[in-house]
N, CA, C, O and CB atoms as a CASP TS submission, in Angstrom:
PFRMAT TS
TARGET T0000
AUTHOR 0000-0000-0000
METHOD Language model
MODEL 1
PARENT N/A
ATOM      1  N   MET     1       8.612  20.583  31.311  1.00  0.00           N
ATOM      2  CA  MET     1       7.260  20.140  31.003  1.00  0.00           C
ATOM      3  C   MET     1       6.868  20.526  29.572  1.00  0.00           C
ATOM      4  O   MET     1       6.275  19.718  28.857  1.00  0.00           O
ATOM      5  CB  MET     1       6.265  20.738  32.006  1.00  0.00           C
ATOM      6  N   THR     2       7.189  21.729  29.157  1.00  0.00           N
ATOM      7  CA  THR     2       6.792  22.146  27.817  1.00  0.00           C
ATOM      8  C   THR     2       7.536  21.366  26.752  1.00  0.00           C
ATOM      9  O   THR     2       6.994  21.129  25.672  1.00  0.00           O
ATOM     10  CB  THR     2       7.033  23.631  27.633  1.00  0.00           C
ATOM     11  N   GLY     3       8.778  20.959  27.035  1.00  0.00           N
ATOM     12  CA  GLY     3       9.521  20.152  26.074  1.00  0.00           C
ATOM     13  C   GLY     3       8.855  18.806  25.843  1.00  0.00           C
ATOM     14  O   GLY     3       8.790  18.312  24.717  1.00  0.00           O
ATOM     15  N   SER     4       8.366  18.229  26.918  1.00  0.00           N
ATOM     16  CA  SER     4       7.689  16.943  26.801  1.00  0.00           C
ATOM     17  C   SER     4       6.394  17.064  26.008  1.00  0.00           C
ATOM     18  O   SER     4       6.041  16.164  25.247  1.00  0.00           O
ATOM     19  CB  SER     4       7.401  16.372  28.182  1.00  0.00           C
ATOM     20  N   ILE     5       5.701  18.154  26.182  1.00  0.00           N
ATOM     21  CA  ILE     5       4.429  18.332  25.485  1.00  0.00           C
ATOM     22  C   ILE     5       4.665  18.471  23.982  1.00  0.00           C
ATOM     23  O   ILE     5       3.956  17.849  23.190  1.00  0.00           O
ATOM     24  CB  ILE     5       3.679  19.569  26.029  1.00  0.00           C
ATOM     25  N   HIS     6       5.639  19.269  23.579  1.00  0.00           N
ATOM     26  CA  HIS     6       5.811  19.440  22.140  1.00  0.00           C
ATOM     27  C   HIS     6       6.428  18.207  21.488  1.00  0.00           C
ATOM     28  O   HIS     6       6.207  17.968  20.301  1.00  0.00           O
ATOM     29  CB  HIS     6       6.674  20.657  21.859  1.00  0.00           C
ATOM     30  N   ILE     7       7.199  17.417  22.240  1.00  0.00           N
ATOM     31  CA  ILE     7       7.688  16.153  21.688  1.00  0.00           C
ATOM     32  C   ILE     7       6.528  15.176  21.511  1.00  0.00           C
ATOM     33  O   ILE     7       6.452  14.470  20.505  1.00  0.00           O
ATOM     34  CB  ILE     7       8.777  15.540  22.604  1.00  0.00           C
ATOM     35  N   GLY     8       5.633  15.140  22.484  1.00  0.00           N
ATOM     36  CA  GLY     8       4.466  14.269  22.387  1.00  0.00           C
ATOM     37  C   GLY     8       3.553  14.642  21.236  1.00  0.00           C
ATOM     38  O   GLY     8       3.044  13.775  20.525  1.00  0.00           O
ATOM     39  N   LEU     9       3.350  15.942  21.057  1.00  0.00           N
ATOM     40  CA  LEU     9       2.511  16.388  19.936  1.00  0.00           C
ATOM     41  C   LEU     9       3.178  16.095  18.594  1.00  0.00           C
ATOM     42  O   LEU     9       2.504  15.732  17.630  1.00  0.00           O
ATOM     43  CB  LEU     9       2.216  17.891  20.055  1.00  0.00           C
ATOM     44  N   ALA    10       4.492  16.251  18.534  1.00  0.00           N
ATOM     45  CA  ALA    10       5.203  15.932  17.291  1.00  0.00           C
ATOM     46  C   ALA    10       5.113  14.434  16.991  1.00  0.00           C
ATOM     47  O   ALA    10       4.937  14.037  15.839  1.00  0.00           O
ATOM     48  CB  ALA    10       6.685  16.370  17.386  1.00  0.00           C
ATOM     49  N   ALA    11       5.232  13.608  18.027  1.00  0.00           N
ATOM     50  CA  ALA    11       5.124  12.160  17.832  1.00  0.00           C
ATOM     51  C   ALA    11       3.709  11.767  17.403  1.00  0.00           C
ATOM     52  O   ALA    11       3.530  10.888  16.560  1.00  0.00           O
ATOM     53  CB  ALA    11       5.510  11.415  19.123  1.00  0.00           C
ATOM     54  N   LEU    12       2.721  12.418  17.982  1.00  0.00           N
ATOM     55  CA  LEU    12       1.334  12.141  17.598  1.00  0.00           C
ATOM     56  C   LEU    12       1.079  12.526  16.152  1.00  0.00           C
ATOM     57  O   LEU    12       0.478  11.765  15.394  1.00  0.00           O
ATOM     58  CB  LEU    12       0.365  12.886  18.514  1.00  0.00           C
ATOM     59  N   GLY    13       1.537  13.712  15.773  1.00  0.00           N
ATOM     60  CA  GLY    13       1.371  14.150  14.387  1.00  0.00           C
ATOM     61  C   GLY    13       2.112  13.260  13.408  1.00  0.00           C
ATOM     62  O   GLY    13       1.618  12.971  12.318  1.00  0.00           O
ATOM     63  N   SER    14       3.297  12.829  13.803  1.00  0.00           N
ATOM     64  CA  SER    14       4.075  11.945  12.945  1.00  0.00           C
ATOM     65  C   SER    14       3.377  10.595  12.770  1.00  0.00           C
ATOM     66  O   SER    14       3.325  10.054  11.666  1.00  0.00           O
ATOM     67  CB  SER    14       5.479  11.745  13.522  1.00  0.00           C
ATOM     68  N   ALA    15       2.848  10.065  13.855  1.00  0.00           N
ATOM     69  CA  ALA    15       2.148   8.783  13.772  1.00  0.00           C
ATOM     70  C   ALA    15       0.905   8.884  12.882  1.00  0.00           C
ATOM     71  O   ALA    15       0.627   7.987  12.086  1.00  0.00           O
ATOM     72  CB  ALA    15       1.753   8.304  15.176  1.00  0.00           C
ATOM     73  N   LEU    16       0.175   9.969  13.024  1.00  0.00           N
ATOM     74  CA  LEU    16      -0.999  10.165  12.162  1.00  0.00           C
ATOM     75  C   LEU    16      -0.586  10.309  10.699  1.00  0.00           C
ATOM     76  O   LEU    16      -1.230   9.759   9.805  1.00  0.00           O
ATOM     77  CB  LEU    16      -1.794  11.406  12.609  1.00  0.00           C
ATOM     78  N   GLY    17       0.487  11.049  10.467  1.00  0.00           N
ATOM     79  CA  GLY    17       0.968  11.235   9.102  1.00  0.00           C
ATOM     80  C   GLY    17       1.408   9.931   8.452  1.00  0.00           C
ATOM     81  O   GLY    17       1.078   9.665   7.296  1.00  0.00           O
ATOM     82  N   VAL    18       2.152   9.119   9.194  1.00  0.00           N
ATOM     83  CA  VAL    18       2.608   7.838   8.650  1.00  0.00           C
ATOM     84  C   VAL    18       1.415   6.914   8.399  1.00  0.00           C
ATOM     85  O   VAL    18       1.395   6.178   7.413  1.00  0.00           O
ATOM     86  CB  VAL    18       3.616   7.166   9.613  1.00  0.00           C
ATOM     87  N   GLY    19       0.436   6.954   9.277  1.00  0.00           N
ATOM     88  CA  GLY    19      -0.767   6.147   9.071  1.00  0.00           C
ATOM     89  C   GLY    19      -1.532   6.554   7.822  1.00  0.00           C
ATOM     90  O   GLY    19      -1.993   5.705   7.060  1.00  0.00           O
ATOM     91  N   LEU    20      -1.663   7.854   7.621  1.00  0.00           N
ATOM     92  CA  LEU    20      -2.353   8.336   6.414  1.00  0.00           C
ATOM     93  C   LEU    20      -1.563   7.994   5.146  1.00  0.00           C
ATOM     94  O   LEU    20      -2.147   7.643   4.121  1.00  0.00           O
ATOM     95  CB  LEU    20      -2.574   9.861   6.500  1.00  0.00           C
ATOM     96  N   ILE    21      -0.248   8.099   5.223  1.00  0.00           N
ATOM     97  CA  ILE    21       0.581   7.743   4.067  1.00  0.00           C
ATOM     98  C   ILE    21       0.397   6.276   3.720  1.00  0.00           C
ATOM     99  O   ILE    21       0.237   5.926   2.551  1.00  0.00           O
ATOM    100  CB  ILE    21       2.068   8.042   4.345  1.00  0.00           C
ATOM    101  N   GLY    22       0.420   5.415   4.731  1.00  0.00           N
ATOM    102  CA  GLY    22       0.224   3.990   4.487  1.00  0.00           C
ATOM    103  C   GLY    22      -1.155   3.677   3.925  1.00  0.00           C
ATOM    104  O   GLY    22      -1.296   2.840   3.034  1.00  0.00           O
ATOM    105  N   MET    23      -2.167   4.353   4.449  1.00  0.00           N
ATOM    106  CA  MET    23      -3.528   4.136   3.969  1.00  0.00           C
ATOM    107  C   MET    23      -3.667   4.529   2.502  1.00  0.00           C
ATOM    108  O   MET    23      -4.222   3.781   1.696  1.00  0.00           O
ATOM    109  CB  MET    23      -4.521   4.924   4.818  1.00  0.00           C
ATOM    110  N   LYS    24      -3.167   5.688   2.174  1.00  0.00           N
ATOM    111  CA  LYS    24      -3.295   6.169   0.797  1.00  0.00           C
ATOM    112  C   LYS    24      -2.408   5.378  -0.161  1.00  0.00           C
ATOM    113  O   LYS    24      -2.765   5.198  -1.325  1.00  0.00           O
ATOM    114  CB  LYS    24      -2.944   7.652   0.721  1.00  0.00           C
ATOM    115  N   ALA    25      -1.252   4.903   0.320  1.00  0.00           N
ATOM    116  CA  ALA    25      -0.394   4.085  -0.538  1.00  0.00           C
ATOM    117  C   ALA    25      -1.082   2.757  -0.858  1.00  0.00           C
ATOM    118  O   ALA    25      -1.052   2.297  -2.000  1.00  0.00           O
ATOM    119  CB  ALA    25       0.975   3.834   0.140  1.00  0.00           C
ATOM    120  N   ALA    26      -1.701   2.144   0.151  1.00  0.00           N
ATOM    121  CA  ALA    26      -2.421   0.897  -0.091  1.00  0.00           C
ATOM    122  C   ALA    26      -3.587   1.111  -1.050  1.00  0.00           C
ATOM    123  O   ALA    26      -3.854   0.275  -1.913  1.00  0.00           O
ATOM    124  CB  ALA    26      -2.925   0.311   1.226  1.00  0.00           C
ATOM    125  N   GLU    27      -4.275   2.231  -0.890  1.00  0.00           N
ATOM    126  CA  GLU    27      -5.378   2.559  -1.797  1.00  0.00           C
ATOM    127  C   GLU    27      -4.874   2.764  -3.224  1.00  0.00           C
ATOM    128  O   GLU    27      -5.503   2.311  -4.180  1.00  0.00           O
ATOM    129  CB  GLU    27      -6.111   3.819  -1.312  1.00  0.00           C
ATOM    130  N   ALA    28      -3.741   3.445  -3.365  1.00  0.00           N
ATOM    131  CA  ALA    28      -3.190   3.699  -4.696  1.00  0.00           C
ATOM    132  C   ALA    28      -2.731   2.411  -5.367  1.00  0.00           C
ATOM    133  O   ALA    28      -2.922   2.240  -6.571  1.00  0.00           O
ATOM    134  CB  ALA    28      -2.027   4.682  -4.608  1.00  0.00           C
ATOM    135  N   VAL    29      -2.130   1.505  -4.608  1.00  0.00           N
ATOM    136  CA  VAL    29      -1.708   0.222  -5.185  1.00  0.00           C
ATOM    137  C   VAL    29      -2.931  -0.601  -5.575  1.00  0.00           C
ATOM    138  O   VAL    29      -2.901  -1.324  -6.570  1.00  0.00           O
ATOM    139  CB  VAL    29      -0.821  -0.568  -4.185  1.00  0.00           C
ATOM    140  N   GLY    30      -3.989  -0.498  -4.809  1.00  0.00           N
ATOM    141  CA  GLY    30      -5.221  -1.195  -5.156  1.00  0.00           C
ATOM    142  C   GLY    30      -5.814  -0.695  -6.467  1.00  0.00           C
ATOM    143  O   GLY    30      -6.392  -1.465  -7.234  1.00  0.00           O
ATOM    144  N   ARG    31      -5.665   0.584  -6.711  1.00  0.00           N
ATOM    145  CA  ARG    31      -6.195   1.156  -7.949  1.00  0.00           C
ATOM    146  C   ARG    31      -5.294   0.887  -9.144  1.00  0.00           C
ATOM    147  O   ARG    31      -5.779   0.690 -10.259  1.00  0.00           O
ATOM    148  CB  ARG    31      -6.390   2.645  -7.789  1.00  0.00           C
ATOM    149  N   ASN    32      -3.975   0.877  -8.915  1.00  0.00           N
ATOM    150  CA  ASN    32      -3.029   0.702 -10.014  1.00  0.00           C
ATOM    151  C   ASN    32      -1.882  -0.207  -9.560  1.00  0.00           C
ATOM    152  O   ASN    32      -0.822   0.283  -9.170  1.00  0.00           O
ATOM    153  CB  ASN    32      -2.484   2.079 -10.500  1.00  0.00           C
ATOM    154  N   PRO    33      -2.086  -1.526  -9.609  1.00  0.00           N
ATOM    155  CA  PRO    33      -1.057  -2.447  -9.121  1.00  0.00           C
ATOM    156  C   PRO    33       0.258  -2.373  -9.906  1.00  0.00           C
ATOM    157  O   PRO    33       1.308  -2.736  -9.376  1.00  0.00           O
ATOM    158  CB  PRO    33      -1.583  -3.855  -9.170  1.00  0.00           C
ATOM    159  N   GLY    34       0.215  -1.924 -11.119  1.00  0.00           N
ATOM    160  CA  GLY    34       1.423  -1.836 -11.928  1.00  0.00           C
ATOM    161  C   GLY    34       2.401  -0.782 -11.439  1.00  0.00           C
ATOM    162  O   GLY    34       3.590  -0.846 -11.753  1.00  0.00           O
ATOM    163  N   ALA    35       1.922   0.175 -10.685  1.00  0.00           N
ATOM    164  CA  ALA    35       2.772   1.248 -10.183  1.00  0.00           C
ATOM    165  C   ALA    35       3.181   1.025  -8.732  1.00  0.00           C
ATOM    166  O   ALA    35       3.554   1.976  -8.045  1.00  0.00           O
ATOM    167  CB  ALA    35       2.062   2.578 -10.317  1.00  0.00           C
ATOM    168  N   ALA    36       3.117  -0.206  -8.261  1.00  0.00           N
ATOM    169  CA  ALA    36       3.386  -0.494  -6.850  1.00  0.00           C
ATOM    170  C   ALA    36       4.797  -0.094  -6.433  1.00  0.00           C
ATOM    171  O   ALA    36       4.990   0.410  -5.326  1.00  0.00           O
ATOM    172  CB  ALA    36       3.175  -1.970  -6.573  1.00  0.00           C
ATOM    173  N   GLY    37       5.778  -0.309  -7.295  1.00  0.00           N
ATOM    174  CA  GLY    37       7.159   0.032  -6.948  1.00  0.00           C
ATOM    175  C   GLY    37       7.355   1.521  -6.741  1.00  0.00           C
ATOM    176  O   GLY    37       7.989   1.941  -5.774  1.00  0.00           O
ATOM    177  N   LYS    38       6.817   2.312  -7.639  1.00  0.00           N
ATOM    178  CA  LYS    38       6.945   3.771  -7.520  1.00  0.00           C
ATOM    179  C   LYS    38       6.176   4.292  -6.305  1.00  0.00           C
ATOM    180  O   LYS    38       6.638   5.195  -5.607  1.00  0.00           O
ATOM    181  CB  LYS    38       6.437   4.462  -8.802  1.00  0.00           C
ATOM    182  N   ILE    39       5.002   3.715  -6.062  1.00  0.00           N
ATOM    183  CA  ILE    39       4.197   4.144  -4.923  1.00  0.00           C
ATOM    184  C   ILE    39       4.904   3.785  -3.621  1.00  0.00           C
ATOM    185  O   ILE    39       4.923   4.585  -2.685  1.00  0.00           O
ATOM    186  CB  ILE    39       2.796   3.502  -4.972  1.00  0.00           C
ATOM    187  N   LEU    40       5.484   2.588  -3.555  1.00  0.00           N
ATOM    188  CA  LEU    40       6.199   2.169  -2.352  1.00  0.00           C
ATOM    189  C   LEU    40       7.380   3.086  -2.074  1.00  0.00           C
ATOM    190  O   LEU    40       7.617   3.462  -0.926  1.00  0.00           O
ATOM    191  CB  LEU    40       6.677   0.725  -2.489  1.00  0.00           C
ATOM    192  N   THR    41       8.116   3.446  -3.106  1.00  0.00           N
ATOM    193  CA  THR    41       9.262   4.344  -2.931  1.00  0.00           C
ATOM    194  C   THR    41       8.821   5.691  -2.376  1.00  0.00           C
ATOM    195  O   THR    41       9.422   6.202  -1.431  1.00  0.00           O
ATOM    196  CB  THR    41       9.998   4.541  -4.263  1.00  0.00           C
ATOM    197  N   GLN    42       7.784   6.263  -2.955  1.00  0.00           N
ATOM    198  CA  GLN    42       7.292   7.551  -2.476  1.00  0.00           C
ATOM    199  C   GLN    42       6.749   7.456  -1.050  1.00  0.00           C
ATOM    200  O   GLN    42       6.923   8.384  -0.260  1.00  0.00           O
ATOM    201  CB  GLN    42       6.209   8.075  -3.409  1.00  0.00           C
ATOM    202  N   ALA    43       6.095   6.348  -0.719  1.00  0.00           N
ATOM    203  CA  ALA    43       5.543   6.181   0.628  1.00  0.00           C
ATOM    204  C   ALA    43       6.666   6.074   1.660  1.00  0.00           C
ATOM    205  O   ALA    43       6.554   6.638   2.748  1.00  0.00           O
ATOM    206  CB  ALA    43       4.639   4.932   0.692  1.00  0.00           C
ATOM    207  N   ILE    44       7.732   5.368   1.338  1.00  0.00           N
ATOM    208  CA  ILE    44       8.852   5.227   2.274  1.00  0.00           C
ATOM    209  C   ILE    44       9.534   6.574   2.495  1.00  0.00           C
ATOM    210  O   ILE    44       9.846   6.929   3.632  1.00  0.00           O
ATOM    211  CB  ILE    44       9.872   4.192   1.750  1.00  0.00           C
ATOM    212  N   ILE    45       9.766   7.319   1.430  1.00  0.00           N
ATOM    213  CA  ILE    45      10.399   8.640   1.562  1.00  0.00           C
ATOM    214  C   ILE    45       9.511   9.575   2.373  1.00  0.00           C
ATOM    215  O   ILE    45      10.001  10.289   3.248  1.00  0.00           O
ATOM    216  CB  ILE    45      10.687   9.253   0.170  1.00  0.00           C
ATOM    217  N   SER    46       8.230   9.579   2.097  1.00  0.00           N
ATOM    218  CA  SER    46       7.304  10.460   2.824  1.00  0.00           C
ATOM    219  C   SER    46       7.201  10.077   4.297  1.00  0.00           C
ATOM    220  O   SER    46       7.109  10.952   5.159  1.00  0.00           O
ATOM    221  CB  SER    46       5.916  10.415   2.182  1.00  0.00           C
ATOM    222  N   SER    47       7.216   8.780   4.592  1.00  0.00           N
ATOM    223  CA  SER    47       7.177   8.331   5.983  1.00  0.00           C
ATOM    224  C   SER    47       8.434   8.746   6.731  1.00  0.00           C
ATOM    225  O   SER    47       8.362   9.154   7.890  1.00  0.00           O
ATOM    226  CB  SER    47       7.008   6.815   6.049  1.00  0.00           C
ATOM    227  N   ALA    48       9.577   8.646   6.080  1.00  0.00           N
ATOM    228  CA  ALA    48      10.833   9.056   6.717  1.00  0.00           C
ATOM    229  C   ALA    48      10.829  10.557   7.015  1.00  0.00           C
ATOM    230  O   ALA    48      11.297  10.978   8.073  1.00  0.00           O
ATOM    231  CB  ALA    48      12.035   8.698   5.819  1.00  0.00           C
ATOM    232  N   LEU    49      10.312  11.352   6.106  1.00  0.00           N
ATOM    233  CA  LEU    49      10.239  12.787   6.343  1.00  0.00           C
ATOM    234  C   LEU    49       9.263  13.117   7.474  1.00  0.00           C
ATOM    235  O   LEU    49       9.523  14.011   8.279  1.00  0.00           O
ATOM    236  CB  LEU    49       9.823  13.510   5.064  1.00  0.00           C
ATOM    237  N   ALA    50       8.149  12.398   7.533  1.00  0.00           N
ATOM    238  CA  ALA    50       7.175  12.632   8.602  1.00  0.00           C
ATOM    239  C   ALA    50       7.758  12.249   9.959  1.00  0.00           C
ATOM    240  O   ALA    50       7.509  12.932  10.953  1.00  0.00           O
ATOM    241  CB  ALA    50       5.883  11.838   8.337  1.00  0.00           C
ATOM    242  N   GLU    51       8.530  11.165  10.011  1.00  0.00           N
ATOM    243  CA  GLU    51       9.134  10.746  11.272  1.00  0.00           C
ATOM    244  C   GLU    51      10.286  11.655  11.674  1.00  0.00           C
ATOM    245  O   GLU    51      10.630  11.728  12.854  1.00  0.00           O
ATOM    246  CB  GLU    51       9.620   9.311  11.171  1.00  0.00           C
ATOM    247  N   GLY    52      10.880  12.340  10.723  1.00  0.00           N
ATOM    248  CA  GLY    52      11.974  13.262  11.029  1.00  0.00           C
ATOM    249  C   GLY    52      11.534  14.428  11.892  1.00  0.00           C
ATOM    250  O   GLY    52      12.356  15.047  12.567  1.00  0.00           O
ATOM    251  N   ILE    53      10.252  14.733  11.875  1.00  0.00           N
ATOM    252  CA  ILE    53       9.728  15.831  12.686  1.00  0.00           C
ATOM    253  C   ILE    53       9.971  15.568  14.169  1.00  0.00           C
ATOM    254  O   ILE    53      10.254  16.496  14.927  1.00  0.00           O
ATOM    255  CB  ILE    53       8.226  16.028  12.419  1.00  0.00           C
ATOM    256  N   VAL    54       9.862  14.313  14.582  1.00  0.00           N
ATOM    257  CA  VAL    54      10.076  13.968  15.986  1.00  0.00           C
ATOM    258  C   VAL    54      11.524  14.249  16.383  1.00  0.00           C
ATOM    259  O   VAL    54      11.780  14.717  17.492  1.00  0.00           O
ATOM    260  CB  VAL    54       9.723  12.484  16.244  1.00  0.00           C
ATOM    261  N   PHE    55      12.463  13.971  15.497  1.00  0.00           N
ATOM    262  CA  PHE    55      13.865  14.233  15.817  1.00  0.00           C
ATOM    263  C   PHE    55      14.133  15.723  15.971  1.00  0.00           C
ATOM    264  O   PHE    55      14.924  16.127  16.824  1.00  0.00           O
ATOM    265  CB  PHE    55      14.771  13.652  14.740  1.00  0.00           C
ATOM    266  N   PHE    56      13.481  16.543  15.153  1.00  0.00           N
ATOM    267  CA  PHE    56      13.606  17.988  15.316  1.00  0.00           C
ATOM    268  C   PHE    56      13.039  18.422  16.665  1.00  0.00           C
ATOM    269  O   PHE    56      13.622  19.273  17.336  1.00  0.00           O
ATOM    270  CB  PHE    56      12.889  18.727  14.170  1.00  0.00           C
ATOM    271  N   ALA    57      11.921  17.851  17.062  1.00  0.00           N
ATOM    272  CA  ALA    57      11.306  18.210  18.342  1.00  0.00           C
ATOM    273  C   ALA    57      12.212  17.809  19.507  1.00  0.00           C
ATOM    274  O   ALA    57      12.352  18.562  20.471  1.00  0.00           O
ATOM    275  CB  ALA    57       9.923  17.538  18.486  1.00  0.00           C
ATOM    276  N   ILE    58      12.825  16.634  19.424  1.00  0.00           N
ATOM    277  CA  ILE    58      13.744  16.200  20.482  1.00  0.00           C
ATOM    278  C   ILE    58      14.954  17.117  20.537  1.00  0.00           C
ATOM    279  O   ILE    58      15.400  17.494  21.621  1.00  0.00           O
ATOM    280  CB  ILE    58      14.191  14.740  20.255  1.00  0.00           C
ATOM    281  N   TYR    59      15.485  17.476  19.382  1.00  0.00           N
ATOM    282  CA  TYR    59      16.644  18.370  19.330  1.00  0.00           C
ATOM    283  C   TYR    59      16.306  19.731  19.937  1.00  0.00           C
ATOM    284  O   TYR    59      17.109  20.303  20.675  1.00  0.00           O
ATOM    285  CB  TYR    59      17.126  18.542  17.877  1.00  0.00           C
ATOM    286  N   LEU    60      15.128  20.242  19.630  1.00  0.00           N
ATOM    287  CA  LEU    60      14.725  21.541  20.176  1.00  0.00           C
ATOM    288  C   LEU    60      14.499  21.463  21.681  1.00  0.00           C
ATOM    289  O   LEU    60      14.751  22.436  22.391  1.00  0.00           O
ATOM    290  CB  LEU    60      13.454  22.040  19.484  1.00  0.00           C
ATOM    291  N   ALA    61      14.030  20.328  22.177  1.00  0.00           N
ATOM    292  CA  ALA    61      13.804  20.183  23.613  1.00  0.00           C
ATOM    293  C   ALA    61      15.121  20.124  24.374  1.00  0.00           C
ATOM    294  O   ALA    61      15.203  20.601  25.506  1.00  0.00           O
ATOM    295  CB  ALA    61      12.978  18.931  23.899  1.00  0.00           C
ATOM    296  N   LYS    62      16.153  19.543  23.767  1.00  0.00           N
ATOM    297  CA  LYS    62      17.454  19.479  24.434  1.00  0.00           C
ATOM    298  C   LYS    62      18.073  20.856  24.579  1.00  0.00           C
ATOM    299  O   LYS    62      18.827  21.099  25.521  1.00  0.00           O
ATOM    300  CB  LYS    62      18.399  18.568  23.669  1.00  0.00           C
ATOM    301  N   GLY    63      17.765  21.763  23.657  1.00  0.00           N
ATOM    302  CA  GLY    63      18.329  23.097  23.692  1.00  0.00           C
ATOM    303  C   GLY    63      17.737  23.986  24.781  1.00  0.00           C
ATOM    304  O   GLY    63      18.289  25.045  25.081  1.00  0.00           O
ATOM    305  N   GLN    64      16.637  23.574  25.367  1.00  0.00           N
ATOM    306  CA  GLN    64      15.978  24.415  26.379  1.00  0.00           C
ATOM    307  C   GLN    64      16.521  24.166  27.742  1.00  0.00           C
ATOM    308  O   GLN    64      16.077  24.790  28.706  1.00  0.00           O
ATOM    309  CB  GLN    64      14.495  24.183  26.387  1.00  0.00           C
TER
END
């Protein structure tokens, strides 16, 4: 039961993080359209790192 709870919380946090990254990336491109490529690259890397948290949570749950 505890493994499921921490995986769910990690997934929730990851989803919120990716949503905030997307929101701020869209806002940044709106302010400076010329930097869209650099902003997109940073947003993709940050989203991948935020989603990686869920994989750590799953790995830790398997060890229990």
